[in-house]
C-alpha positions as CSV (number, residue, x, y, z in Angstrom):
1,M,-0.1,-0.1,0.0
2,N,2.8,2.4,0.9
3,G,4.6,1.7,-2.5
4,Y,1.3,2.5,-4.3
5,V,0.8,5.7,-2.4
6,M,4.4,6.8,-3.1
7,R,3.9,5.9,-6.9
8,I,0.7,7.9,-7.0
9,T,2.3,10.9,-5.2
10,R,5.3,11.1,-7.3
11,Q,3.2,10.8,-10.5
12,Y,1.0,13.7,-9.1
13,R,3.9,15.8,-8.2
14,M,5.6,15.3,-11.8
15,T,2.2,16.1,-13.4
16,A,1.8,19.2,-11.3
17,R,5.5,20.2,-12.0
18,R,4.9,19.7,-15.8
19,L,1.9,21.9,-15.6
20,A,3.6,24.5,-13.7
21,A,6.6,24.7,-16.2
22,L,3.9,25.1,-18.9
23,I,2.1,27.7,-17.1
24,I,5.4,29.6,-16.3
25,G,6.6,29.3,-19.8
26,L,3.4,30.9,-21.2
27,L,3.3,33.5,-18.6
28,L,6.9,34.7,-19.1
29,T,7.0,34.4,-22.9
30,A,3.6,36.0,-23.8
31,N,4.8,39.4,-23.4
32,C,8.3,39.2,-25.1
33,Y,9.5,36.0,-26.6
34,G,9.0,32.4,-27.3
35,F,11.6,29.7,-27.0
36,G,11.5,28.6,-30.5
37,K,14.6,28.8,-32.8
38,P,16.4,31.0,-33.2
39,Y,16.5,31.3,-29.3
40,P,15.9,34.7,-27.8
41,G,19.1,34.9,-25.7
42,P,22.4,33.1,-24.8
43,F,21.8,29.3,-25.0
44,F,23.5,25.9,-24.8
45,E,22.2,22.8,-26.6
46,N,23.3,19.3,-27.1
47,E,21.8,15.8,-27.1
48,Q,21.5,16.0,-23.3
49,L,20.4,19.5,-22.3
50,L,19.0,22.6,-23.6
51,M,19.5,25.9,-21.4
52,V,18.3,29.3,-22.8
53,L,18.8,32.7,-20.9
54,V,16.6,35.6,-21.5
55,P,17.6,38.9,-19.8
56,R,14.6,41.1,-18.9
57,A,14.6,44.9,-18.7
58,P,13.0,46.6,-15.6
59,E,10.1,47.9,-17.7
60,Q,9.2,44.4,-19.0
61,M,9.2,43.1,-15.4
62,A,7.1,46.1,-14.4
63,A,4.5,45.6,-17.0
64,F,4.4,41.8,-16.3
65,Y,3.6,42.0,-12.6
66,E,1.5,45.2,-13.1
67,A,-0.7,43.3,-15.4
68,R,-1.2,40.6,-12.6
69,G,-2.2,43.2,-10.1
70,F,0.9,44.0,-8.1
71,P,0.9,47.1,-6.3
72,Q,3.5,49.9,-7.0
73,N,5.7,49.3,-4.0
74,A,6.2,45.7,-5.0
75,I,7.0,46.7,-8.6
76,D,9.5,49.2,-7.4
77,I,11.3,46.5,-5.4
78,I,11.2,44.2,-8.4
79,T,12.5,46.7,-10.9
80,D,15.3,47.5,-8.6
81,T,16.9,44.0,-9.3
82,C,17.9,42.1,-12.5
83,F,15.7,39.3,-13.8
84,V,16.8,36.5,-16.2
85,T,14.3,34.1,-17.5
86,V,15.8,30.5,-17.6
87,H,14.4,27.7,-19.7
88,I,15.9,24.2,-19.3
89,E,15.0,21.1,-21.0
90,N,16.3,17.5,-20.2
91,K,16.7,16.1,-23.6
92,S,18.3,12.9,-22.3
93,Q,16.8,9.6,-20.9
94,Q,18.5,9.9,-17.6
95,V,17.5,12.1,-14.6
96,T,19.2,15.5,-14.6
97,W,19.4,17.5,-11.5
98,L,18.6,21.2,-11.5
99,E,20.0,22.5,-8.2
100,T,20.8,26.2,-8.2
101,G,22.9,25.9,-5.1
102,N,25.5,24.1,-7.3
103,W,25.7,27.1,-9.7
104,R,28.4,29.7,-9.3
105,L,27.6,33.3,-10.4
106,T,30.1,36.1,-10.5
107,G,29.6,39.9,-11.4
108,N,31.2,43.2,-10.6
109,G,34.4,41.2,-9.8
110,Q,32.9,39.2,-6.9
111,A,30.6,36.1,-6.3
112,L,26.9,36.7,-6.7
113,T,24.0,35.0,-4.9
114,I,20.7,34.3,-6.5
115,M,18.1,36.3,-4.7
116,G,15.9,33.5,-3.6
117,T,12.9,32.8,-1.4
118,D,14.4,34.1,1.9
119,Y,15.3,37.6,0.3
120,W,11.8,38.0,-1.3
121,N,10.0,36.8,1.9
122,R,11.7,39.6,3.8
123,Q,10.7,42.1,1.0
124,W,7.1,41.0,0.9
125,E,6.7,41.0,4.7
126,E,8.1,44.5,4.9
127,I,5.4,45.9,2.5
128,D,2.8,43.4,3.6
129,L,2.2,42.2,0.0
130,P,-1.0,40.2,-0.4
131,R,-0.7,36.4,-0.3
132,A,-2.3,36.1,-3.8
133,N,0.6,38.3,-5.2
134,R,3.2,36.4,-3.4
135,S,1.9,33.0,-4.9
136,T,2.0,34.6,-8.3
137,F,5.6,35.8,-7.9
138,Y,6.9,32.5,-6.5
139,W,5.3,30.5,-9.4
140,T,7.4,32.7,-11.8
141,Q,10.8,31.9,-10.2
142,L,13.0,29.2,-11.2
143,P,12.9,26.3,-8.7
144,A,15.9,25.8,-6.7
145,V,15.8,22.0,-6.9
146,V,14.2,19.8,-9.5
147,D,15.0,16.2,-10.6
148,L,14.2,16.6,-14.2
149,Q,13.1,13.3,-15.8
150,A,13.5,12.3,-19.5
151,D,12.3,15.1,-21.8
152,E,11.1,17.3,-19.0
153,P,11.2,21.1,-19.1
154,V,11.4,23.6,-16.3
155,G,11.5,27.4,-16.5
156,G,11.4,30.6,-14.4
157,N,13.2,33.7,-13.3
158,I,16.6,34.0,-11.4
159,V,17.3,37.3,-9.9
160,V,20.5,39.1,-9.0
161,P,21.2,42.6,-7.7
162,G,20.3,45.5,-9.9
163,D,23.6,47.2,-9.8
164,V,25.2,44.4,-12.1
165,E,25.7,45.2,-15.7
166,Y,27.1,41.8,-16.7
167,F,27.7,38.5,-15.0
168,A,28.7,34.9,-15.6
169,I,27.1,31.7,-14.8
170,E,28.7,28.4,-14.2
171,A,25.7,26.0,-14.1
172,N,26.4,22.6,-12.9
173,F,24.0,19.5,-13.2
174,M,24.4,16.2,-11.5
175,T,22.8,13.3,-13.4
176,D,21.2,9.9,-12.6
177,Q,18.7,9.3,-9.7
178,D,21.6,8.9,-7.3
179,K,23.6,11.8,-8.6
180,R,26.5,9.5,-9.6
181,G,26.4,10.0,-13.2
182,Q,28.6,12.5,-15.2
183,M,28.2,16.1,-14.2
184,I,27.2,18.5,-16.8
185,Q,28.8,22.0,-16.7
186,L,27.5,24.8,-18.6
187,N,29.4,28.3,-18.7
188,F,27.8,31.5,-19.7
189,E,29.8,34.7,-19.9
190,H,28.7,38.3,-20.2
191,V,25.1,37.7,-19.3
192,E,23.5,41.1,-19.5
193,C,21.4,43.0,-17.0
194,P,19.7,45.3,-19.6
195,K,18.4,48.6,-18.4
196,Q,16.0,49.1,-21.4
197,A,13.9,46.7,-23.3
198,P,15.0,45.7,-26.8
199,I,13.5,47.4,-29.8
200,Q,11.1,45.2,-31.4
């Protein structure tokens, strides 16, 4: 019985995660870009993995969250940072682990930390952001940990400080269910934090 419950729970979790990835992708790309070729930003693609980065200008993020009912004080906090939309697809038949804690970011001559849940919780508590807005915001962030199954996509934003003009990402992915497979390392240099939206 326990094994049956575990299988059902995992199936539900994977279905929900796939639906979330689809919703996030639609939300994040409806305004600006799709992820068809040619890709709209720096990318890496081989037979194992696809990873696409789409830097976002403050005005794009303001329009996105304003359209979803965010108050101005929340939008001011959001536009004071640098958002990059990340799209990842596991193109292999092995489990590939997205774990942003294994990524290394550098900018302005120093290590950078992705501004994650703890940071945003503090910001939203300070301005008493409504729970509905918080849920919407968190759904649009790249999950910190996902065991990507074969052909599974995931997407969302990563956020770094707004005073960064360019930064680098070393993205490390463990493979296989037990994480003992060959590690995949992707390097992106000069990822831009644009101050203005690109001219269409």
